[in-house]
N, C-alpha and C positions, 0 to 999 in steps of 0.2 A: 274067074278073075284071080282066085287064090293060086291056081295051078300056074297061070301065066306069070304072076308075081314071083312065085317061088322059083320058077325056072330062070327068070331074069336075075333074081337074087343069087342063085347058086353060081351062075356064070360070073357075075360081078365079084363075089367073094373069092372064087377060085383064081380070078385074074389078080386080085389084090394080094393073095398069098404068093402067087408066082413072082410078082414084082418084089415082094419082101425078100424072097430067097435070092433073087438076082441082085438086089441092092446089097445084100450081105457080102457078096463077093467083092464089091467095090468099096466097102467100108473097112478101112484099116486103122485110121487114126481118129482122134476126137474131132478134129476139123472135118473129116469126112462124115462122121456120124451126125454132127450138129449143123454143119453148113454145106455139106456136099462138096467139101474141098474148095469152096468158092469158085465153082466152074460152071454155073448154070447160065444158059442162054436166055434170050428175051422171052420166047414163047413159054418155056417151062417156068421161068421166074414170074411172068405175068399170071399164069394159071395158078401158081402157088399162092400169090397174093390175093387174087380174086376169090379162089375157093375158100381160103381162110377167112375172108371178109364176110361171106354169106353162109349161114347155116340154115337148118330147118326153121329156125326162129322167124326168119323173114318170110318164108312161104306159109307157115302155119300161124304163128302168133302175131307178128307185125302186120302181115297182109290182111288178116282177119280183123284185127283190132283197129288199125289205122284206116284200112279200107272202108270199114263200116262207119267209124266215127268221123273221119276226115273227108271221105269221098274222094273226088279227083284231086283235092289238095294234097293227098298223100304222095302224089307224084313229085312234089317238091323234095321229099326225102330221097327219092330215087335220083333226082337230078343232083342233089348235094353229094350223095354218095359217089356218083360217077365223076363229077368235076373236082370236088374237094378231096373226098376220101380216096379216090383212085388216081386221077390224072395229076393233080397238084402235089399229092404225096410223093409220087415218083419224081416229079420235076424239081421239087423243093428239097426233098430229104435224101433221095437215093445216092446221088453223086458224093455228097459230103460224108454220108454215113459209110459208104463203101471205102472211101479213101481214109477217113479218120480211124475207123475200126481196124483197118490194116496197119496204119501207122502206130496205133497203140496196142496192137496184138490182142484185141478184145473180140470175144465171140458172143457175149451176151450183153443185155442192157445193164445189169449190175457191174459187169467188168468194164464196160465203156465208161460208166459214171465214175467208177473208182479211178481209172487211169486218166480220164480227162481232167478230173479235179484234184488228183493226188490225195484222195480221201479214203484211207484204208477201212474205215468203218461204214462207208457209204454202200459198199458191195453187200455185206450181210444184211443191212437194213433194207436195201432194195430187193434182195432175194427173198426176204421174209414177206414183203408185200406181195410178190409174185406167188409165192407158195400158198399163202393164206387166202388169196382172192382169185387166182386163176384156177386153182384146183377145184373149188366149188363150181366155177363156171363150166369146167369140163364135165363135171358130174351132171349139170343141168342139161347138157347136150345128150349125154347118155340117157337121161330120163326121157327126153323127148323122143329119142329113137326107140326106146323100149315101148312107149305107148303107141308109136306108129306101127311097129311090128304086131303088137297085140290087136290093134284095130283092123289092120289090113290083111295080115296073114293068119290071124287066129292063133298066134303063138303066145303063150302066157308071158306076162311081163317079166317075171324072173328069168325065164329061159331066154327071152329075147335079149335081156341085158348080158347074159353069159355069152351068147353068140357074138354080140358086138365086141365084148371084151376080148374074146378069143381071136377074132380076125383082126381087130385093130392092133392087138398085141403082136400078132405074127408079123405083119408088114412093117410096123414101127420099130419093134425091138430088134428084128433081124436087119432091116435095111437102113434104118435111121433116115436122115434127111434126103438121101438119094431116093429111097423108096417113096417117101412122102411126096417129093417133087414130081416123080413120074406118075404116081397115082393121082396126084392133084391135076396133072395135065389131062389124064383120061377122064377124071371126074368132071373137070371143067368142060370138056366136050359134051359129056352127058348132060350137065347142067344147062349149057347154052341151048342144046337141041331140045331138051325137055321144056325149058322156059318158052322157046319159040312155039313149040307145039301147043303148050297150054294156052297161051294167049290167042293163038290162031283158032283153036277149036272153040274156046269159050266165046270169042267174038263172033264166030260163024253161027253159033247157036242163037245169037241175038240179032242177026241180020247184017253183020259186018262191023268193022272197027268203028267207023265214023258214026253209024247209027247207035251202036252200043254206048259210045261216049255220051251222046245226047240223052239216051234213055237213063244212063247212070246218074247224070246231073239232075234230071228231073225227079227221079226216084229218091235221090238223096235229100233234095229239098222237101219232099213229101214225108220222108221218114224221120229226119232229124230236125227238130225245131231250132230256130235261130239261137235261142239261149243255151242250147246244148252243144252247139258247134264249137270247135276249138278256136282259141284266140290265136292271133298272129304270134304272140310270145310262145305259146305251146308248140306251134309248128316250127318256129325258128329254133327253139331249144332242142327239138328232136333232130332237126337237120344238123345242127351244130354237134350234138352229142355223137350221132352215128357217122358223121363225116370227118370233122376235125378231130374228134375224140380218138379215132383210130391211129392218129399220128403218134400217140404216146403208148400204144399197146405193144409190148415186147414181141408177141407172136406175129405181129405185122411188120415191125421194123427189122426183124430177123431176116426177112426176105431180101432186104437191101444189102445185108452183110454178105449174102451168098452168091451174088451175081458175078458172072465171069469177069467182066470189065465194065468201064463206064460207057462204052459204046452201045451197050444193049439197052440203056435207060430209056431213050426216046421211043424205041419200038415197043418196049415193055409197057411204057406209059399209055401208048395208043391202044394196045391190045387189052390192057386192064380196063381202060375207060369204056371201050365198046362192050366188053364182057359185063361190067358193072351196070351199064345202061340197060342191057338186055335183061339181066336178072332183076334189077330193081323195078324197072317199068313193068315187066310182066307180072311180078309179084303184087305190087301195089295196084296195078290196073285191074287185076283179077279180083283183088279185095274190094275195089270200088264197084266193080260189076256185080258184086253180091247183092247190091240194092235192086238190080234188075230181076234177079232170080228169087229173092226173098222179100217178104213184106215185114212189117213190124210184128205181125202175128206169127209168121212162119219161120223167122230167123231162130236158130237153135237157142233154147233157154233151159235153165235148170228148173227144179221144182218150185223154187221161190220166185221165178220169173225173171231172174237176171240173165242177160245175154251171155252165151258161152262163145266168146270170141275165138277161142282155139278150135272150135268145131265148125266155124263158118266155111272155111276153105275146104276141109275134108268133106263136109256135107254137100257143098257146091259141086265138087269134082265127082264124087260118087253118084250124085243125083243126075248129072248131065252126061257123064261118060259111061254110057250103058251099051249093051249089045255089041256091035262091031267095033265100038270105040274102047273096049276093055283093054286092048293092048296099049293104047295111048295112056290110059290111066296107070298101067304098070310102068310105063316109061316115066311118067311124072313122079310116081312114087320113088323110082330109082333116082330121079333128080333130087328129091328131098333127102334120100339116104346119102347120096354123094356129097351134098352140101354139108351135111352133119359130120360125116366121117372125116372129111378134109379139115374142117374146123377143129374137130376133136383131136386129130393126130398132132396138129400144130400146138394146141393147148397143152397136151401131155408132154410133148418134147420140151417146150419152154418151161413148164412147171418142174419137170425132173431136172432140167439144167440148173435151176435155182439152187439145188442141193449138190448135184454131181460136179458142177463146174464152179459155182460161186461159193459154196460152203464146204467143199471137200478139197482142201489144199494138197493132201498127200497123194498125188496121182502116180508117183513112181514108187514101186515096191523097193523098200530099202535093202532087202536081201538079194533079190534077183535082178533089180534094175529095170524090170518090165513096166511099161505104161499100163496102168490099171483103169484108166479113165473111160475107155470105150465099154469095158465090162461093167463099170459102175453105172454108166449112162443106161445101158440095157437093163441092168438090175433095177435101177430106180424108175425107169419107164414102166416096167412091169408092176412095181409096187404102187406107183401113182395110178395106174389103170385099175388095180384091185381096190385101192382106196376110193376111187371114183365110183366103182360098183357099189360099195357099201353105203356111200353117201346117197346115191341114186335109189338104192333099195330101201333104206330105212328113213330117208328124209328127216334127218336130225334137225330140230327146230332152228337152232342158232345158225346152222350152216345154210339153211334156206335164206336167212337174212343176208348172209355173205354172198349168195348168188345174186341177189337183187342189187347189192352194193358194188359188185366186182368191177364192172365196166368203169364206173365213175371214179372209184378209188384208184385203180391201176393207171388209168389215163391221167387223172388229176395229179398223181404222184410223179409221173415220169415225163409228161409232155413238156413242161417248162424247162427242167434241167437238161433234158435231151436236146430239144430244138434250139434253145439259147446257147447250149454248149457247142452246137454245130456252127453257129454264125457269129458269136461274140467271144472275143478274146478276154473281155473284162469280167465275165461271170466268175465269181469266187466259189471256193469250196463251201464256205458258210452259206452263201446264197443257194447252192445246190441242195444242201441239207434242209434249209428253210423251205425251199420249194417242194421237196418230196414230202416233208411232214405236213406242210400247210394243205397241199392237195388232198392227201389222204384224210386228214382231220376234217377239212371242210365238207367233204362228201358224206362222211359218217354223221356229222352233226346235222347237216341240212336234210339228210334222208329221214331222220327222225323228227325234225322240226316241220318240214314241209309235207311229209308223208310219202309213201311209196308211189302214189299216183302222180306225183310231181318229180319223180326221180330224174327225168331228162333235164329239167331246169336245174336241179341240184347238181347233176353231173356237169352241166355247162358252166355253172358258176365255179365249180371245183377245178375245172380245167383253166379258166381264165385267171382266177385269183393268184395262183402261183407265179404267173408271168410277171405280175406286178410285184409280188413279194421278192422273187429272185432278183429282179432289176434293182429294187430299192436296197435290199440287203447288200448286194454286190457293190453298190455305190459307196457304202459306209464301212466296208470291211477291207482287209488287206488284199491287194492285188495278187492274182495267181502267179506262180513261179514262171518266169519268162521261158526258161528252157523247156519246161513241161508243155507250155502252150505252143511254142515253136514246133515241137515234135508232133503235137496233135494236128497242127495246121499245115504241116509240110506237104507241098504239092497241091494245096487247096486253092483254087482260083478265087480271086477277089477277097483274100483274107485280110 
């Protein structure tokens, strides 16, 4: 197995490096590096969105945890991700985002908020939120990949981290968004194929898909007593957080900035939805099927008897894919690697842009007149990758808390000012400030009040509350400048 996996890995990493070198030749300006020159078609755009959406977390952490605790009810999360997080996100946000960011000459979420509301202090504030909360998130992806390499390939954790840093750095730093988009497309094909193989093989082990679903439902009822099953509120908050929550994440909305034109949106929406359905259903269904292959006694546990949810899916796959099926296990592991690297590259790019674009105004060299922005983006991408390594390697205590908070804080801060700014001409600068601060603060407070186990509920509340705050504050504060609003909404239908 190790030899097959290493061979797959070597080919995969060599391909990523080649794409990075190719992308470097097409990257001349800051717009090229960060947005691919706004020239991406529907298939590549859809793959970039879908692969950034799903990382190893869904296949290892979420599938194991929600699959065991929720059983087949975890499929509601997959459905929400596909319909709300993928399809509706494209249909509701993409067209206006593409048009308005072009009208305002904005490349990042902080730039969009500053230009949309005419608020010069909003950009550094938004950039700070991205820096402090997305950087730890990227480190958590590095950490998961390191443990994956250690468990499967026998590579020590520290060395595995260095390998990931080296190869991620090569194709991201050299090729920028061009390289990311093309590698995302290739990784998307790997993820789709790997997910299909995983669910087909695991279902076949239990007598077919229909029979496995029946067995999983019965085993879940036997393993999880009624009082331990999740409430409707718990499931709903997870669906909301992982579906609507993505609407406010800068690494996701960036994909709308980069599309070639508005004609690609409907096709990209369809492709992304199909992709999300395959990935989500295969991951959560495999997690639910763990009840068929494990009992309450044999499910992985630590010395104290607590269930090791992150070990459920790896143990299931390695236990069932033996003998002639080893090559399929290698493909599935490549699926997990692809999911993580695509998410990681998007996170690093957006995190580095928070400094290079949003906090670094002197892009033109005063002496030579040369644009230094691309060099600065490459330099900061490298710095951010190195910082992520040290966070992953040493697991600094307070940064671990930031990892847990990151999704809720970032989405809570940006969702309301961003989405309302796309659709309402009446939202004010003060309202945008209030929404960003309220969303961040609400998540931080609720995380410690409700506890980390209820963070999906805390994140959901943190996303909803700012919509109310922004609306109310905008009603009682001075209306935005008409000229600014007209420029933002120029060419926007139904404005």
